[in-house]
N, C-alpha and C positions, 0 to 999 in steps of 0.2 A: 479097205479102200483100193482100187486098182493103182498099180504103179505109174501108168501113163500120166495121170494128172499130177503127180508128186514129181516126176521127172521134168515135166513142163515147167512146174512152178519153180523149181530148183534151177532150171535154165534161165527163165525170166529173171529170177533174183540174181543170178551172176551177171547177166547183162546189164541189169540196173546198176549193179555196184561199179562196174567198168564205166557206164555212162555217167553216173553221178561223180565219180572221182576223177574222170579224164579232164574237165575244165580246169580244175586246181592243180593236178599234176602238169598240165600242158604249160600253165603260166609259171610254175616253178622251174620247169625245164628250160623254158626261154629265157628266164631271168637268170638263171645259172649259167647258161651259155653266154649271155651278154656279160655278165660280171667275170667270168673266166676270160673272155676275150680282152676285156678292159684290163684284167690283172696281167695278162700275158703281155700286152702292148706297153704297158707301164712299169712292168717288172716289179710291182708291189705284191707281194705274197702274205698278206695279212688275212688270218682266218675270219675276222669279224668283217672284212669287206665281203666275204664270199656268203656268209650266212644273215647278216642283218637285212639288207635289201630283199633277200628271198623270203625272209620270214615276214617282212612288212607287206609284200606283195601277195604273198599266199594268205595273210589275214584279210587283206582288202578283197581278194577274190572269194575267200570264204563269206565275207559279209555281203557281197554282191549276189553270189550264186546260192547263199544259204536258203533263201525262200524257196527258190525253184527246186533245191535238193529236198528240203522238207516235204514240199507239196508231192515231188514224184515218189518219194518213199512212202508217205501216207496214203497216197492212192494205190501204190502196190500192195501196202498191207491191208487196205480195205478190200482190195481185189481178191486177195488170198483168203481172208477170213469170210467173205462172202461165198466162197465155194463149198 
């Protein structure tokens, strides 16, 4: 098998990983910044306040984006196996 299709498939796979993980990472980052700003303003430095809201929001983001993520990954897998 020539190297060009393999390299192209690997490139598409890496871009897919970035595209699928970006929404959840963006939500976690925004919530982290908001919580950090609130903690700095209130001077409350409790670790639970930093992790619990982020965990809840990431779980909600995964629940909302999960079907799209699954369809996108499944479509890529079908595309790769059809080659």
